[in-house]
C-alpha positions in Angstrom: 0.0 -0.1 0.3 1.4 3.5 -1.1 2.0 5.7 1.9 1.4 9.3 2.4 3.4 11.5 4.9 2.1 12.2 8.1 3.2 14.5 11.0 2.1 13.4 14.7 1.7 17.4 15.9 1.0 18.1 19.1 2.0 22.1 18.8 0.1 22.9 16.4 -2.3 26.1 15.9 -6.2 25.9 17.8 -7.1 28.9 16.8 -8.7 27.6 14.1 -9.9 24.0 13.4 -7.0 21.6 11.7 -7.1 22.0 7.7 -4.6 19.0 6.2 -3.1 18.3 2.9 -4.4 15.1 1.2 -2.6 12.9 2.4 -2.1 14.4 5.9 -3.1 12.0 9.1 -1.9 14.7 12.4 -2.9 13.8 15.9 -2.4 16.6 18.2 -2.5 16.9 22.2 -5.9 18.5 23.6 -5.0 21.5 25.1 -7.8 21.5 27.5 -7.6 17.8 29.1 -11.2 16.2 29.3 -12.1 14.5 32.6 -14.2 12.0 34.1 -14.4 10.6 37.2 -14.2 6.5 38.6 -16.9 5.1 40.9 -13.6 5.9 43.5 -13.8 9.7 42.1 -10.9 9.0 40.8 -10.6 11.4 37.6 -9.4 9.6 34.5 -8.0 11.8 31.9 -9.7 11.0 28.6 -8.2 13.4 26.5 -5.0 11.6 27.0 -6.2 8.1 26.3 -7.9 8.6 22.9 -4.5 10.6 22.1 -2.1 7.8 22.9 -4.6 5.2 21.2 -5.1 7.7 17.8 -0.9 7.9 18.3 -1.0 4.2 18.1 -3.7 3.9 15.3 -1.8 6.4 12.9 1.6 4.1 13.4 -0.4 1.3 12.6 -1.2 3.3 9.4 2.0 4.4 8.4 3.2 1.0 8.8 1.1 -1.7 7.7 -2.6 -0.1 6.8 -5.1 -0.1 8.2 -8.2 -2.8 7.1 -11.7 -1.6 7.5 -13.0 -4.5 8.8 -11.1 -5.0 11.4 -10.0 -1.6 12.6 -13.1 0.8 12.4 -12.1 2.3 16.0 -8.5 2.9 14.8 -10.0 4.6 11.0 -12.4 6.6 12.8 -9.8 8.3 15.6 -8.2 9.3 12.0 -10.5 11.5 12.3 -10.3 12.3 16.1 -14.1 9.9 16.3 -14.3 7.9 19.7 -16.8 4.7 18.8 -18.1 3.4 21.6 -20.6 0.6 21.6 -21.1 -1.5 24.1 -19.1 -4.7 24.7 -17.0 -4.3 21.3 -14.5 -2.7 21.8 -11.3 -3.3 19.6 -8.5 -5.1 21.9 -6.4 -1.4 20.3 -8.2 0.3 22.2 -8.2 -2.0 25.8 -4.4 -1.1 25.6 -5.3 2.9 26.7 -8.7 2.0 28.1 -9.8 0.1 30.9 -14.1 -1.4 29.7 -15.5 0.2 32.8 -13.7 3.9 31.9 -15.5 3.2 28.7 -18.8 2.3 30.2 -18.3 5.8 32.1 -17.4 8.0 29.7 -20.8 6.0 27.2 -23.0 7.1 30.8 -20.8 10.3 30.7 -22.4 11.5 27.1 -25.6 10.1 27.7 -26.2 12.3 30.2 -25.5 15.5 28.7 -27.3 14.4 25.6 -30.6 12.7 27.5 -29.7 14.1 31.5 -28.8 12.1 33.7 -32.0 10.2 34.6 -31.9 8.6 31.2 -32.2 5.0 32.5 -35.4 6.1 33.8 -36.7 6.8 30.6 -39.5 5.1 29.8 -43.6 4.9 27.4 -46.2 6.0 29.8 -47.4 2.9 31.9 -51.2 3.5 31.1 -51.2 4.3 27.7 -48.8 1.1 27.4 -51.6 -0.6 29.0 -53.8 -0.1 26.7 -52.0 -0.4 23.3 -51.1 -3.8 24.3 -54.5 -4.4 24.3 -56.0 -2.5 21.5 -53.5 -4.8 19.7 -54.1 -8.2 21.3 -57.7 -7.6 20.2 -56.8 -6.3 16.5 -54.1 -9.4 16.3 -57.3 -12.0 17.5 -59.9 -10.1 14.7 -57.8 -11.3 11.8 -56.5 -7.6 11.2 -59.7 -5.3 11.2 -57.1 -2.1 10.9 -60.6 0.3 10.7 -61.4 -0.3 14.6 -57.9 -0.9 16.0 -57.1 2.4 14.3 -60.8 4.4 15.7 -59.1 2.5 19.5 -55.5 3.8 19.0 -57.1 7.1 17.8 -58.6 8.1 20.8 -55.9 7.6 22.8 -53.4 10.8 20.9 -52.5 13.8 23.3 -50.9 16.5 22.6 -49.5 16.0 26.4 -47.3 12.5 24.9 -46.0 13.4 22.0 -43.6 10.4 21.8 -46.4 8.1 23.2 -48.3 9.8 20.5 -45.8 9.0 17.3 -45.3 5.7 18.5 -49.0 5.3 18.3 -49.2 6.8 14.1 -46.0 4.3 13.7 -48.5 1.5 14.6 -51.6 2.9 13.1 -49.4 2.4 9.8 -48.1 -0.5 10.3 -51.9 -2.1 11.1 -53.0 -0.8 8.0 -49.5 -1.8 5.9 -48.0 -5.0 7.2 -48.9 -8.5 5.7 -50.4 -10.5 8.5 -47.2 -13.0 8.7 -43.7 -12.4 6.8 -42.6 -13.2 3.3 -40.7 -16.4 2.4 -39.0 -13.9 0.0 -36.2 -10.9 1.4 -37.3 -7.8 0.5 -35.2 -5.5 -1.5 -33.6 -2.3 0.1 -36.6 -0.2 -1.2 -39.3 -1.8 0.7 -37.4 -2.3 3.7 -37.4 1.4 3.5 -40.7 2.0 2.5 -42.4 -1.1 4.5 -40.7 -1.2 7.8 -39.1 2.1 8.5 -41.1 5.2 8.0 -43.9 4.5 9.7 -41.7 3.7 12.5 -38.9 6.5 11.5 -40.9 9.3 9.9 -43.0 10.8 12.7 -40.3 9.4 15.6 -38.1 12.7 13.8 -41.2 14.7 12.1 -41.6 18.4 13.7 -43.5 20.2 11.3 -41.6 23.3 12.2 -38.3 21.6 13.0 -37.2 18.9 11.2 -37.9 16.1 8.8 -37.0 12.8 7.4 -35.9 12.3 3.9 -35.2 9.1 1.6 -32.8 11.4 -0.5 -30.1 9.3 -1.4 -28.3 12.9 -2.4 -25.1 14.8 -1.5 -25.6 16.2 1.8 -25.3 20.3 2.0 -22.7 20.1 4.3 -20.5 18.3 1.3 -21.2 21.2 -1.3 -20.2 23.4 1.5 -17.0 21.8 2.6 -13.7 23.0 1.5 -12.0 19.0 1.7 -12.4 16.3 -0.3 -15.0 14.5 2.3 -17.7 12.9 1.2 -18.4 14.4 -1.8 -19.8 11.8 -3.9 -21.4 9.9 -0.8 -25.4 10.2 -0.5 -26.6 9.1 2.0 -29.7 7.2 2.4 -31.7 9.1 4.3 -31.3 12.6 5.9 -33.4 14.4 8.8 -33.2 17.8 7.6 -34.1 21.2 9.7 -37.5 22.9 7.6 -36.7 26.7 6.7 -39.6 27.7 5.1 -39.8 26.5 1.5 -36.4 25.2 1.6 -34.3 22.4 3.9 -31.6 24.1 6.6 -29.1 22.0 8.4 -29.2 18.1 8.7 -29.3 16.8 12.1 -28.9 13.2 11.1 -28.4 10.7 8.3 -29.3 6.9 8.1 -28.0 3.8 5.9 -29.5 0.8 4.4 -29.1 -2.5 4.0 -31.3 -5.5 2.8 -31.2 -8.2 4.9 -28.2 -10.0 2.9 -26.0 -7.2 3.4 -25.5 -9.1 6.8 -22.7 -11.1 4.6 -20.8 -8.0 3.5 -18.9 -6.7 6.1 -17.0 -4.6 4.8 -20.3 -3.3 3.0 -21.6 -2.4 6.9 -18.5 -1.1 8.0 -18.2 1.2 5.2 -21.7 2.1 6.3 -21.2 3.2 9.8 -17.7 5.5 9.1 -19.8 7.2 6.4 -22.7 7.8 8.7 -19.3 9.2 11.1 -18.3 11.1 8.8 -21.6 12.9 7.2 -23.0 13.5 11.6 -19.5 15.2 12.2 -19.6 17.3 9.3 -22.8 18.6 10.2 -21.0 19.0 13.6 -18.0 21.3 12.3 -19.9 23.9 9.9 -23.5 23.8 11.7 -22.5 24.2 14.8 -24.6 21.3 15.5 -24.3 20.1 19.9 -25.3 16.3 18.7 -26.5 14.2 15.4 -28.2 12.1 15.5 -28.2 8.4 12.6 -29.4 5.4 12.2 -27.7 2.6 10.6 -30.6 0.0 9.1 -29.6 -3.9 7.9 -32.8 -5.3 7.3 -35.8 -4.1 10.0 -32.8 -4.3 12.5 -32.2 -0.5 13.1 -28.8 0.9 15.2 -29.6 4.5 16.7 -26.1 6.6 17.7 -25.0 9.8 19.1 -22.7 11.9 17.8 -21.0 14.9 20.0 -18.0 16.8 19.7 -17.0 16.2 23.9 -14.4 17.8 24.0 -11.4 19.8 22.5 -10.1 17.2 19.8 -12.9 14.5 21.2 -15.5 13.2 19.2 -18.1 10.5 20.3 -19.8 8.1 18.2 -22.1 6.4 20.9 -24.1 3.3 20.1 -27.6 4.4 22.1 -29.8 0.5 20.9 -30.3 -1.8 18.5 -33.7 -1.7 17.5 -35.9 -4.3 15.3 -39.3 -2.8 13.2 -42.3 -5.8 13.1 -42.2 -6.7 9.4 -45.6 -8.1 9.3 -48.3 -7.7 11.8 -47.5 -10.9 13.6 -45.1 -9.0 14.7 -46.4 -5.7 16.8 -46.9 -7.2 20.2 -43.0 -8.2 20.2 -42.4 -4.8 19.1 -44.0 -3.0 21.9 -40.7 -4.2 24.0 -39.1 -1.7 22.2 -40.6 1.2 23.0 -37.6 2.6 25.9 -35.0 2.4 23.8 -37.2 4.7 21.1 -37.4 7.2 23.3 -34.6 7.4 25.0 -33.6 7.9 20.7 -36.5 10.8 20.8 -35.4 12.2 23.9 -31.9 13.1 22.6 -33.6 14.3 19.4 -35.5 16.7 20.2 -33.2 17.9 23.6 -29.8 17.5 22.1 -29.7 18.2 18.2 -29.5 21.8 18.0 -27.6 24.1 17.0 -25.4 26.5 19.5 -25.0 29.6 19.8 -21.8 29.7 20.4 -18.8 26.9 20.1 -14.9 26.4 20.7 -14.1 26.3 17.4 -10.6 25.4 18.5 -12.0 22.5 20.0 -12.7 20.9 16.0 -10.8 18.7 13.8 -10.2 17.3 10.1 -12.3 14.5 8.7 -10.4 12.2 7.1 -11.2 13.1 3.6 -11.9 10.5 0.6 -8.5 10.3 -1.4 -6.5 9.5 2.2 -8.7 7.6 3.3 -8.6 5.5 0.0 -4.5 5.5 0.5 -4.5 4.4 4.2 -7.8 2.0 4.6 -8.2 -1.5 2.7 -10.7 -4.2 2.3 -10.3 -7.3 4.3 -9.3 -10.0 2.7 -11.9 -12.1 4.6 -9.7 -13.7 6.9 -9.3 -11.4 9.4 -10.7 -11.0 12.2 -14.6 -8.2 13.4 -14.5 -6.2 16.5 -18.1 -5.5 15.3 -21.6 -6.7 15.7 -24.3 -5.8 13.4 -26.8 -9.3 14.1 
Protein backbone atom coordinates (compact mmCIF):
# COMPACT_ATOMS: atom_id res chain seq x y z
CA UNK A 1 0.00 0.00 0.00
CA UNK A 2 1.37 3.38 -0.99
CA UNK A 3 2.04 5.51 2.07
CA UNK A 4 1.61 9.27 2.47
CA UNK A 5 3.68 11.55 4.61
CA UNK A 6 2.23 11.92 8.10
CA UNK A 7 3.16 14.21 10.95
CA UNK A 8 2.61 13.79 14.65
CA UNK A 9 2.15 17.38 15.75
CA UNK A 10 1.63 18.37 19.37
CA UNK A 11 2.23 22.10 18.95
CA UNK A 12 -0.21 23.06 16.21
CA UNK A 13 -2.00 26.41 16.26
CA UNK A 14 -5.39 25.79 17.86
CA UNK A 15 -6.95 29.14 17.08
CA UNK A 16 -8.68 27.62 14.02
CA UNK A 17 -9.97 24.12 13.19
CA UNK A 18 -7.17 21.84 12.08
CA UNK A 19 -7.10 21.59 8.28
CA UNK A 20 -4.76 19.06 6.69
CA UNK A 21 -3.51 18.40 3.21
CA UNK A 22 -4.69 15.32 1.35
CA UNK A 23 -2.59 12.35 2.37
CA UNK A 24 -1.72 13.86 5.75
CA UNK A 25 -2.83 12.50 9.12
CA UNK A 26 -2.12 14.06 12.50
CA UNK A 27 -2.82 13.64 16.18
CA UNK A 28 -2.86 16.88 18.13
CA UNK A 29 -2.56 16.97 21.89
CA UNK A 30 -5.64 18.74 23.31
CA UNK A 31 -4.95 21.99 25.11
CA UNK A 32 -7.94 21.38 27.41
CA UNK A 33 -7.93 17.79 28.72
CA UNK A 34 -11.30 16.15 29.32
CA UNK A 35 -11.74 14.26 32.59
CA UNK A 36 -14.46 12.03 34.00
CA UNK A 37 -14.69 10.59 37.49
CA UNK A 38 -14.47 6.90 38.29
CA UNK A 39 -16.75 5.20 40.80
CA UNK A 40 -13.97 5.77 43.32
CA UNK A 41 -14.00 9.50 42.49
CA UNK A 42 -10.64 9.23 40.75
CA UNK A 43 -10.10 11.51 37.75
CA UNK A 44 -9.70 9.77 34.39
CA UNK A 45 -8.01 11.79 31.64
CA UNK A 46 -10.04 10.67 28.63
CA UNK A 47 -8.25 13.11 26.30
CA UNK A 48 -4.80 11.71 27.10
CA UNK A 49 -5.95 8.10 26.65
CA UNK A 50 -7.62 8.83 23.31
CA UNK A 51 -4.60 10.82 22.14
CA UNK A 52 -2.36 7.81 22.81
CA UNK A 53 -4.77 5.55 20.92
CA UNK A 54 -4.76 8.03 18.00
CA UNK A 55 -0.97 7.90 17.86
CA UNK A 56 -1.04 4.11 17.81
CA UNK A 57 -3.63 4.17 15.01
CA UNK A 58 -1.44 6.53 12.96
CA UNK A 59 1.60 4.31 13.52
CA UNK A 60 -0.32 1.26 12.35
CA UNK A 61 -1.65 3.16 9.32
CA UNK A 62 1.86 4.22 8.34
CA UNK A 63 3.49 0.84 8.92
CA UNK A 64 1.01 -1.62 7.45
CA UNK A 65 -2.22 0.22 6.64
CA UNK A 66 -5.64 -0.31 8.17
CA UNK A 67 -8.19 -2.97 7.26
CA UNK A 68 -11.65 -1.49 7.51
CA UNK A 69 -13.47 -4.54 8.91
CA UNK A 70 -10.74 -5.12 11.49
CA UNK A 71 -9.84 -1.54 12.40
CA UNK A 72 -13.01 0.60 12.43
CA UNK A 73 -12.01 2.22 15.74
CA UNK A 74 -8.60 3.11 14.29
CA UNK A 75 -10.07 4.53 11.08
CA UNK A 76 -12.49 6.74 13.01
CA UNK A 77 -9.70 7.87 15.35
CA UNK A 78 -7.93 9.37 12.33
CA UNK A 79 -10.87 11.82 12.26
CA UNK A 80 -10.69 12.26 16.06
CA UNK A 81 -13.83 10.13 16.59
CA UNK A 82 -14.04 7.67 19.48
CA UNK A 83 -16.50 4.88 18.67
CA UNK A 84 -18.28 3.35 21.66
CA UNK A 85 -20.30 0.23 20.90
CA UNK A 86 -20.86 -1.63 24.19
CA UNK A 87 -18.93 -4.92 24.44
CA UNK A 88 -17.48 -4.40 20.95
CA UNK A 89 -14.24 -2.55 21.69
CA UNK A 90 -11.13 -3.33 19.69
CA UNK A 91 -8.38 -4.97 21.74
CA UNK A 92 -6.02 -2.15 20.72
CA UNK A 93 -8.41 0.38 22.25
CA UNK A 94 -8.42 -1.63 25.48
CA UNK A 95 -4.67 -1.13 25.75
CA UNK A 96 -5.46 2.49 26.64
CA UNK A 97 -8.98 2.31 28.12
CA UNK A 98 -10.43 -0.05 30.68
CA UNK A 99 -13.86 -1.41 29.76
CA UNK A 100 -15.28 0.24 32.88
CA UNK A 101 -13.87 3.60 31.74
CA UNK A 102 -15.63 3.28 28.38
CA UNK A 103 -18.87 2.44 30.19
CA UNK A 104 -18.46 5.54 32.35
CA UNK A 105 -17.72 7.65 29.28
CA UNK A 106 -20.85 6.38 27.52
CA UNK A 107 -22.85 7.21 30.64
CA UNK A 108 -21.28 10.68 30.67
CA UNK A 109 -22.26 11.33 27.04
CA UNK A 110 -25.83 10.09 27.47
CA UNK A 111 -26.25 12.11 30.66
CA UNK A 112 -25.23 15.26 28.78
CA UNK A 113 -27.50 14.55 25.83
CA UNK A 114 -30.57 13.04 27.52
CA UNK A 115 -30.26 14.08 31.17
CA UNK A 116 -28.86 12.36 34.24
CA UNK A 117 -31.98 10.22 34.62
CA UNK A 118 -31.76 8.83 31.06
CA UNK A 119 -31.87 5.25 32.36
CA UNK A 120 -35.34 5.93 33.77
CA UNK A 121 -36.82 7.09 30.46
CA UNK A 122 -39.78 4.88 29.58
CA UNK A 123 -42.99 4.75 27.59
CA UNK A 124 -46.05 5.94 29.52
CA UNK A 125 -47.31 2.85 31.31
CA UNK A 126 -51.02 3.73 31.28
CA UNK A 127 -50.93 4.24 27.51
CA UNK A 128 -48.81 1.11 27.08
CA UNK A 129 -51.39 -1.09 28.80
CA UNK A 130 -54.14 0.23 26.56
CA UNK A 131 -52.04 -0.10 23.41
CA UNK A 132 -51.14 -3.70 24.22
CA UNK A 133 -54.82 -4.52 24.71
CA UNK A 134 -55.72 -2.93 21.37
CA UNK A 135 -52.94 -4.78 19.50
CA UNK A 136 -54.00 -8.10 21.01
CA UNK A 137 -57.57 -7.40 19.93
CA UNK A 138 -56.34 -6.51 16.45
CA UNK A 139 -54.52 -9.83 16.13
CA UNK A 140 -57.47 -11.84 17.48
CA UNK A 141 -59.85 -10.20 15.02
CA UNK A 142 -57.66 -11.29 12.08
CA UNK A 143 -56.54 -7.76 11.39
CA UNK A 144 -59.59 -5.52 11.73
CA UNK A 145 -57.48 -2.42 11.14
CA UNK A 146 -60.38 0.08 10.98
CA UNK A 147 -61.63 -0.66 14.50
CA UNK A 148 -58.12 -0.82 15.94
CA UNK A 149 -57.13 2.42 14.18
CA UNK A 150 -60.08 4.22 15.79
CA UNK A 151 -59.13 2.85 19.22
CA UNK A 152 -55.49 3.93 18.90
CA UNK A 153 -56.51 7.34 17.57
CA UNK A 154 -58.53 7.98 20.73
CA UNK A 155 -55.28 7.69 22.73
CA UNK A 156 -53.52 10.48 20.82
CA UNK A 157 -52.63 13.22 23.28
CA UNK A 158 -50.57 16.37 22.81
CA UNK A 159 -49.36 15.99 26.40
CA UNK A 160 -47.63 12.74 25.41
CA UNK A 161 -45.84 13.65 22.20
CA UNK A 162 -43.58 10.61 21.92
CA UNK A 163 -46.35 8.16 22.77
CA UNK A 164 -48.56 9.79 20.13
CA UNK A 165 -45.82 9.40 17.53
CA UNK A 166 -45.63 5.68 18.31
CA UNK A 167 -49.41 5.43 18.03
CA UNK A 168 -49.17 6.92 14.55
CA UNK A 169 -46.48 4.37 13.68
CA UNK A 170 -48.63 1.50 14.91
CA UNK A 171 -51.60 2.80 12.90
CA UNK A 172 -49.46 2.84 9.74
CA UNK A 173 -48.08 -0.63 10.45
CA UNK A 174 -51.55 -2.09 11.08
CA UNK A 175 -52.76 -0.71 7.77
CA UNK A 176 -49.80 -1.79 5.65
CA UNK A 177 -48.03 -4.89 6.99
CA UNK A 178 -48.86 -8.42 5.80
CA UNK A 179 -50.26 -10.84 8.36
CA UNK A 180 -47.19 -13.10 8.20
CA UNK A 181 -43.59 -12.50 7.18
CA UNK A 182 -42.74 -13.14 3.54
CA UNK A 183 -40.37 -15.98 2.69
CA UNK A 184 -38.81 -13.89 -0.08
CA UNK A 185 -36.34 -11.26 1.19
CA UNK A 186 -37.34 -7.62 0.83
CA UNK A 187 -35.50 -5.27 -1.50
CA UNK A 188 -33.97 -2.04 -0.19
CA UNK A 189 -36.87 0.16 -1.30
CA UNK A 190 -39.35 -2.22 0.36
CA UNK A 191 -37.32 -2.13 3.57
CA UNK A 192 -37.34 1.68 3.57
CA UNK A 193 -41.04 2.09 2.73
CA UNK A 194 -42.62 -0.87 4.54
CA UNK A 195 -40.43 -1.36 7.62
CA UNK A 196 -38.53 1.84 8.40
CA UNK A 197 -40.62 4.80 7.24
CA UNK A 198 -43.70 4.10 9.41
CA UNK A 199 -41.47 4.17 12.49
CA UNK A 200 -38.79 6.74 11.69
CA UNK A 201 -40.84 9.37 9.89
CA UNK A 202 -43.11 10.20 12.88
CA UNK A 203 -40.18 9.84 15.28
CA UNK A 204 -38.13 12.56 13.58
CA UNK A 205 -40.96 14.75 12.29
CA UNK A 206 -41.75 18.22 13.58
CA UNK A 207 -43.77 20.40 11.21
CA UNK A 208 -41.91 23.49 12.40
CA UNK A 209 -38.44 22.03 12.70
CA UNK A 210 -37.46 18.71 11.05
CA UNK A 211 -38.41 15.82 8.81
CA UNK A 212 -36.97 12.59 7.43
CA UNK A 213 -35.99 12.51 3.76
CA UNK A 214 -35.25 9.36 1.72
CA UNK A 215 -33.23 11.41 -0.72
CA UNK A 216 -30.03 9.50 -1.56
CA UNK A 217 -28.29 12.76 -2.50
CA UNK A 218 -25.08 14.59 -1.69
CA UNK A 219 -25.35 16.40 1.64
CA UNK A 220 -25.31 20.18 1.97
CA UNK A 221 -22.28 19.85 4.23
CA UNK A 222 -20.33 18.06 1.49
CA UNK A 223 -21.19 20.84 -0.96
CA UNK A 224 -20.01 23.53 1.47
CA UNK A 225 -16.90 21.79 2.78
CA UNK A 226 -13.51 23.02 1.61
CA UNK A 227 -12.07 19.51 1.84
CA UNK A 228 -12.57 16.41 -0.27
CA UNK A 229 -14.75 14.67 2.33
CA UNK A 230 -17.76 12.68 1.15
CA UNK A 231 -17.95 14.84 -1.98
CA UNK A 232 -19.73 12.09 -3.90
CA UNK A 233 -21.21 10.12 -0.99
CA UNK A 234 -24.98 9.97 -0.69
CA UNK A 235 -26.64 8.86 2.56
CA UNK A 236 -29.84 6.90 2.05
CA UNK A 237 -31.69 9.15 4.49
CA UNK A 238 -31.22 12.65 5.90
CA UNK A 239 -33.01 14.25 8.85
CA UNK A 240 -33.19 17.93 7.90
CA UNK A 241 -34.42 21.11 9.46
CA UNK A 242 -37.11 23.15 7.71
CA UNK A 243 -36.57 26.78 6.71
CA UNK A 244 -39.82 27.98 5.13
CA UNK A 245 -39.87 26.36 1.67
CA UNK A 246 -36.39 24.80 1.72
CA UNK A 247 -34.23 22.60 3.91
CA UNK A 248 -31.69 23.87 6.42
CA UNK A 249 -28.96 22.10 8.35
CA UNK A 250 -28.98 18.35 8.88
CA UNK A 251 -29.69 16.76 12.25
CA UNK A 252 -29.03 13.18 11.28
CA UNK A 253 -28.38 10.58 8.61
CA UNK A 254 -29.30 6.99 7.80
CA UNK A 255 -27.86 4.07 5.85
CA UNK A 256 -29.86 1.01 4.82
CA UNK A 257 -28.92 -2.48 3.67
CA UNK A 258 -31.14 -5.46 2.91
CA UNK A 259 -30.88 -8.40 5.29
CA UNK A 260 -28.52 -10.18 2.89
CA UNK A 261 -26.12 -7.31 3.59
CA UNK A 262 -25.11 -9.09 6.79
CA UNK A 263 -22.79 -11.20 4.62
CA UNK A 264 -20.90 -8.08 3.53
CA UNK A 265 -19.05 -6.94 6.66
CA UNK A 266 -16.96 -4.47 4.65
CA UNK A 267 -20.09 -2.73 3.38
CA UNK A 268 -21.60 -2.57 6.87
CA UNK A 269 -18.50 -1.11 8.49
CA UNK A 270 -18.07 1.34 5.63
CA UNK A 271 -21.66 2.53 6.16
CA UNK A 272 -20.88 3.00 9.85
CA UNK A 273 -17.80 5.09 9.03
CA UNK A 274 -19.79 7.10 6.50
CA UNK A 275 -22.46 7.88 9.11
CA UNK A 276 -19.73 9.11 11.43
CA UNK A 277 -18.30 11.31 8.68
CA UNK A 278 -21.67 12.76 7.65
CA UNK A 279 -22.49 13.58 11.27
CA UNK A 280 -19.07 15.00 12.11
CA UNK A 281 -19.22 17.31 9.10
CA UNK A 282 -22.66 18.52 10.15
CA UNK A 283 -21.44 19.14 13.71
CA UNK A 284 -18.41 21.07 12.43
CA UNK A 285 -20.11 23.15 9.75
CA UNK A 286 -23.46 23.74 11.49
CA UNK A 287 -22.23 23.95 15.09
CA UNK A 288 -24.57 21.15 16.12
CA UNK A 289 -24.57 19.95 19.70
CA UNK A 290 -25.50 16.45 18.55
CA UNK A 291 -26.39 14.46 15.46
CA UNK A 292 -28.46 11.27 15.38
CA UNK A 293 -27.78 8.52 12.87
CA UNK A 294 -29.29 5.13 12.18
CA UNK A 295 -28.00 2.07 10.38
CA UNK A 296 -30.62 -0.44 9.28
CA UNK A 297 -29.96 -3.98 8.09
CA UNK A 298 -33.38 -5.12 7.02
CA UNK A 299 -35.66 -4.09 9.88
CA UNK A 300 -32.86 -4.22 12.48
CA UNK A 301 -31.99 -0.61 13.31
CA UNK A 302 -28.93 0.64 15.22
CA UNK A 303 -29.09 4.21 16.55
CA UNK A 304 -26.05 6.40 17.29
CA UNK A 305 -25.47 9.80 18.87
CA UNK A 306 -22.57 11.95 17.65
CA UNK A 307 -21.20 14.90 19.58
CA UNK A 308 -18.10 17.07 19.92
CA UNK A 309 -17.40 16.16 23.51
CA UNK A 310 -14.18 18.06 24.21
CA UNK A 311 -11.07 19.53 22.60
CA UNK A 312 -10.23 17.16 19.73
CA UNK A 313 -12.63 14.47 20.92
CA UNK A 314 -15.77 13.51 19.01
CA UNK A 315 -17.84 10.66 20.44
CA UNK A 316 -19.94 8.26 18.37
CA UNK A 317 -22.03 6.32 20.89
CA UNK A 318 -24.39 3.47 20.12
CA UNK A 319 -27.67 4.28 21.85
CA UNK A 320 -29.60 1.08 21.21
CA UNK A 321 -30.82 -1.28 18.55
CA UNK A 322 -34.45 -2.08 17.79
CA UNK A 323 -36.23 -4.42 15.41
CA UNK A 324 -39.05 -2.95 13.36
CA UNK A 325 -42.05 -5.23 12.74
CA UNK A 326 -42.09 -6.98 9.38
CA UNK A 327 -45.64 -8.38 9.72
CA UNK A 328 -48.64 -7.76 11.95
CA UNK A 329 -47.68 -10.80 14.04
CA UNK A 330 -44.56 -8.86 15.16
CA UNK A 331 -46.50 -5.93 16.62
CA UNK A 332 -46.77 -7.31 20.17
CA UNK A 333 -43.05 -8.05 20.42
CA UNK A 334 -42.31 -4.62 18.93
CA UNK A 335 -43.88 -2.99 21.99
CA UNK A 336 -40.88 -4.12 24.03
CA UNK A 337 -38.71 -1.70 22.02
CA UNK A 338 -40.58 1.46 22.99
CA UNK A 339 -38.45 2.48 26.00
CA UNK A 340 -35.33 2.42 23.83
CA UNK A 341 -37.00 4.46 21.12
CA UNK A 342 -38.03 7.07 23.68
CA UNK A 343 -34.35 7.53 24.62
CA UNK A 344 -33.54 8.19 20.95
CA UNK A 345 -36.43 10.64 20.69
CA UNK A 346 -35.47 12.51 23.86
CA UNK A 347 -31.90 13.01 22.64
CA UNK A 348 -33.14 14.10 19.23
CA UNK A 349 -35.51 16.71 20.68
CA UNK A 350 -33.28 18.03 23.45
CA UNK A 351 -29.80 17.90 21.91
CA UNK A 352 -29.96 17.82 18.10
CA UNK A 353 -29.80 21.58 17.76
CA UNK A 354 -27.43 24.31 16.74
CA UNK A 355 -25.36 26.02 19.41
CA UNK A 356 -25.00 29.79 19.66
CA UNK A 357 -21.34 29.54 20.65
CA UNK A 358 -18.78 26.79 20.10
CA UNK A 359 -15.14 26.23 20.87
CA UNK A 360 -13.81 26.42 17.31
CA UNK A 361 -10.38 25.24 18.39
CA UNK A 362 -11.92 21.95 19.56
CA UNK A 363 -12.75 20.92 16.00
CA UNK A 364 -10.51 18.60 14.02
CA UNK A 365 -9.93 17.64 10.41
CA UNK A 366 -12.05 14.85 8.90
CA UNK A 367 -10.19 12.13 7.01
CA UNK A 368 -10.71 13.00 3.34
CA UNK A 369 -11.74 10.42 0.76
CA UNK A 370 -8.37 10.14 -1.08
CA UNK A 371 -6.48 9.70 2.20
CA UNK A 372 -9.03 7.12 3.34
CA UNK A 373 -8.41 5.15 0.15
CA UNK A 374 -4.67 5.46 0.65
CA UNK A 375 -4.56 4.15 4.21
CA UNK A 376 -7.58 1.82 4.41
CA UNK A 377 -8.07 -1.41 2.52
CA UNK A 378 -10.67 -4.16 2.32
CA UNK A 379 -10.25 -7.37 4.29
CA UNK A 380 -9.32 -10.53 2.43
CA UNK A 381 -11.88 -12.40 4.53
CA UNK A 382 -9.37 -13.85 6.97
CA UNK A 383 -9.23 -11.07 9.56
CA UNK A 384 -11.51 -10.98 12.63
CA UNK A 385 -13.97 -8.15 13.19
CA UNK A 386 -14.84 -6.66 16.56
CA UNK A 387 -18.21 -5.31 15.42
CA UNK A 388 -21.45 -7.26 15.22
CA UNK A 389 -24.56 -6.24 13.28
CA UNK A 390 -26.75 -9.25 14.04
